[in-house]
C-alpha positions as CSV (number, residue, x, y, z in Angstrom):
1,X,111.5,122.1,101.3
2,X,114.6,121.8,98.7
3,X,116.3,125.1,97.9
4,X,116.7,125.4,93.9
5,X,119.0,127.7,92.3
6,X,117.9,131.1,91.6
7,X,116.7,131.3,95.2
8,X,113.0,129.4,94.4
9,X,111.7,127.0,97.1
10,X,109.8,124.1,95.7
11,X,108.2,122.1,98.3
12,X,109.2,118.5,98.1
13,X,106.9,116.9,100.3
14,X,104.5,115.5,98.1
15,X,104.4,111.6,99.8
16,X,102.6,111.2,102.9
17,X,103.3,108.3,104.5
18,X,100.1,106.2,103.1
19,X,101.6,105.8,99.6
20,X,104.8,105.6,100.8
21,X,103.3,102.5,102.8
22,X,101.6,100.9,100.3
23,X,104.3,101.0,97.5
24,X,106.7,99.4,100.0
25,X,104.1,96.2,101.1
26,X,103.9,96.3,97.1
27,X,107.8,95.5,96.8
28,X,108.0,93.6,99.6
29,X,105.4,91.7,98.2
30,X,107.2,91.5,94.8
31,X,110.8,90.5,95.9
32,X,109.1,87.4,98.0
33,X,107.3,86.3,95.0
34,X,110.3,86.4,93.5
35,X,112.0,84.7,95.8
36,X,109.2,81.6,95.6
37,X,109.3,81.6,91.9
38,X,113.0,81.6,92.2
39,X,113.3,78.7,94.9
40,X,109.7,77.0,93.2
41,X,109.7,76.9,90.0
42,X,113.8,77.9,88.7
43,X,112.5,80.7,86.9
44,X,114.3,83.8,86.9
45,X,113.9,86.0,84.0
46,X,110.3,86.7,84.5
47,X,110.9,87.3,87.7
48,X,113.8,89.3,87.7
49,X,112.1,91.7,85.5
50,X,109.1,91.3,87.7
51,X,111.4,92.1,90.8
52,X,112.5,95.0,88.6
53,X,109.7,96.6,87.6
54,X,107.7,96.0,90.8
55,X,110.6,97.8,93.2
56,X,110.6,100.7,90.7
57,X,107.2,102.1,91.7
58,X,108.2,103.1,95.3
59,X,111.4,103.8,93.9
60,X,110.5,106.4,91.4
61,X,108.1,107.7,94.2
62,X,110.6,108.3,96.5
63,X,112.5,110.2,93.9
64,X,109.5,112.4,93.2
65,X,110.7,113.6,96.8
66,X,113.3,115.6,95.5
67,X,111.6,116.6,92.3
68,X,113.7,119.5,90.9
69,X,110.2,121.3,90.3
70,X,106.6,120.7,89.0
71,X,107.8,118.9,86.2
72,X,110.2,116.9,87.2
73,X,107.7,116.1,90.4
74,X,105.1,114.7,87.5
75,X,108.2,112.8,85.2
76,X,108.8,110.8,88.6
77,X,105.1,109.9,89.1
78,X,104.5,109.1,85.7
79,X,107.4,106.8,85.4
80,X,106.5,105.3,88.6
81,X,103.2,104.8,86.9
82,X,104.8,103.1,83.4
83,X,106.5,100.7,86.0
84,X,103.5,99.8,87.6
85,X,102.1,99.4,84.3
86,X,105.3,96.8,83.1
87,X,104.6,95.3,87.2
88,X,101.2,94.2,85.2
89,X,102.6,93.3,82.1
90,X,104.6,90.4,83.9
91,X,102.5,89.0,86.1
92,X,99.9,88.8,83.0
93,X,102.7,86.4,81.5
94,X,103.9,84.9,84.4
95,X,100.4,83.6,85.1
96,X,99.8,82.9,81.4
97,X,102.6,80.7,81.4
98,X,101.4,78.6,84.7
99,X,104.4,80.1,87.3
100,X,101.5,81.7,89.6
101,X,99.1,80.3,91.6
102,X,95.8,81.7,91.0
103,X,95.9,83.4,94.4
104,X,99.5,85.1,93.9
105,X,98.3,86.3,90.5
106,X,95.0,87.9,91.9
107,X,96.2,89.1,95.3
108,X,99.1,91.0,93.2
109,X,97.5,92.3,90.4
110,X,94.8,93.6,92.4
111,X,97.4,95.6,94.7
112,X,98.9,96.9,91.1
113,X,96.3,98.1,89.7
114,X,95.3,100.1,93.4
115,X,98.2,101.5,93.2
116,X,98.0,102.5,89.2
117,X,94.6,103.6,90.1
118,X,96.1,106.0,92.7
119,X,99.1,107.1,90.9
120,X,96.6,108.3,87.5
121,X,94.8,110.3,90.0
122,X,98.1,111.9,91.7
123,X,99.6,113.0,88.1
124,X,96.0,114.5,87.8
125,X,96.5,116.6,90.8
126,X,99.7,117.3,90.1
127,X,99.1,118.9,86.2
128,X,96.2,120.9,87.2
129,X,98.5,122.0,90.7
130,X,95.1,121.7,92.5
131,X,94.8,121.1,96.3
132,X,94.4,121.4,100.1
133,X,98.2,122.9,100.2
134,X,98.4,126.4,99.4
135,X,97.6,125.6,95.6
136,X,100.5,123.2,96.0
137,X,99.1,119.7,95.1
138,X,99.9,117.4,97.7
139,X,99.4,113.8,97.5
140,X,96.9,113.7,100.5
141,X,94.2,114.9,97.7
142,X,94.8,112.3,95.3
143,X,94.5,109.3,98.0
144,X,91.1,107.4,98.7
145,X,89.5,107.4,102.0
146,X,91.6,105.6,104.9
147,X,88.5,103.7,105.6
148,X,88.5,102.4,102.5
149,X,91.8,100.9,102.2
150,X,93.5,97.8,103.8
């Protein structure tokens, strides 16, 4: 919990370990892909953009934990969604120009798309204010069941 000026308390625990772990795993995958592209293909410009936007997904979610209020929280999650969309663009461009193997592209794109869907659901949940936390939105309300995840 975080105390906001004016003695209002805002619940900043919007993140559960699942989404934090998934966004971190995605960032690690993007970092390793960047390293491979830099070493193997001598490509740095597009892969640097991929690295920045791919790592930005989790970074913005971390910032959402320290949000000043609901609107700030929604804005941070939305920025995470924008980074996810930008990452998809760079993946497609790197694939279209022959820098990625079919596996690298499909595997990373799949994770990117899954994160994007979760983020869209989370934004909708935050906007409606519905959830299992006494009216306060919580990321668990936006997560698919654990049985379907890897």
